[in-house]
C-alpha angles and dihedrals in degrees: 000000000000121000113266094228095054110104110241097240091051094052103114097201092049093050090049091050089050091050090050095047094043091052091047094050091045092051094046094049094046093046092048092049092051095045095047093049092048094048097046090051089046097052111008088214119131089205090065089059087055091051089054090058092045092051090057095040099049096067092048092052092046097044107031094102090050089047091052093052090048093051090052093048109029129062102271092215089064093051091051094047094045093049092051090048089054090050088054092051092049089050090051091049092050089049092054092044095052094042089056091055091228099106117144131182091248093055092045092050092047090056092046089054089058087046089052091052091056091047091052091059095038099054094046095051090041093058092042098050101051099072088055093056099056137040116264092246090056097046100096089051090047090054090050094048095043091045091052093051089049091050089049088055089045087055097045101039098063095035094053092040091052093051093045092048090051098045111016106027115200094014086091090072091055089055093048090049092052093049094051091048090053092050090052091055097045091051090058090050092064107109099204113103120202104242115250115253129211112269110270125192112243105243134159088257094054092045094050095040091103091058093049092049092050092047091052093045103065096185090058092041091053093045095050097041095050090051090051092051095043095050094041094055100024102046111120105156099101092045090058088083090065092045090051096049104033112018109030095020096212101138129222096313088053090049088053090052092046093050090048097052096078085056091053091054092043094049094052092050094041092054089049092050091049089064094055116090098196115355115196136226091032096157094057090040091058093052092043089051091051089052091052088045091058094044092052089056090054091051091047094048092057099039121107093172115092099215091050091049089052091048090050091051091050091053090046090057095044093052090046090053092056091049093046091049092056099039095047095046093048094048095048103042091046093055126077116232094247090062099036097098094053094042091044088052090058091043092050092061089058097042102039114007090046088061087064092043088049088052089053092047091051094047093047092048091046091053091048105041106006136274101270095046090047093055092040091053091050092055092049093048092048091055092049093048090051092056090046093051092051088061095042096048109033088158090072093050090052093058113116112175117014093223089063093066105116120243109243127229107278095215116096 
């Protein structure tokens, strides 16, 4: 654990973690932008966009319990580094495949499944390691700073990828490969070692301990489940390809800008949150942000004006940042370190894998009822789910300062 008197922005391990996470997010966003654009031009079928999301989601769903056990038993730095190295290998394979002109949907999906396996392990270890790198008092600010850096990468990745796709073609894959390689190296440079734990027999009880802990800790249950529902029904990122090509007609550079706008809103809000030592009324703020999140999706779905669409996406990202700040802080500070890998594994499904499941949901609905109705329905459902969760989890709405959330008993 870092020393309590070390300023957060002088904490070497924290800065290396931020560099690793920023590179990973940049690479993932840029790669997703490039692949989605290529596939939609190749097939013109919204359902294929859904399959891309499913190919990345399925490994996370199948492996998240294994990833949780691994994050509690294996040096988390090694998991982060290895996962980024696999991302780099997948990027190189895609580059070779596309350069050869023989790319098929089956080959692309197979590589994305491998990509999804690496993501499952990366995201679980990434969530589990951060609380061990900073003092508990600095953790909310660490979430804000690391979230801001990720959103900057979310902003830059698609924007740069869009420009490179439009003007430099396959050069985008070389950049992505280099970024993943850098992230693999910076992860290994983190000094913190996950403490060795006593050997424990892998049993059904040990594997499902994360579920049982979440079910008993209602604050964590509410935070994780609302994220799952919001991302499942409110995800619009994959469908932006269709908006750029067929509705707004702004091309690949316009697509890059659209995918970057949520990062713009998130970055602004994240930097503001990083300056606040102990903001108040955080429970209500989370639900209010989710309501704004849903409303921004409704506006975007109906917009045929490019600047209004960009504004809606910026609000979408800003609202999501507030929600992420609260949810992530609650989940991590309310979980003891011995359980963090398994709890983070469950959480990673809602935060990361559900993005891909949301993409599949959006692609499937777009193919069935049309693109605009599919996005509009997602926004309406998100608003409704937010109101329902306020009633189901009043304990979250009652939270004032995040640091006041009581630490639970660590025994299971």
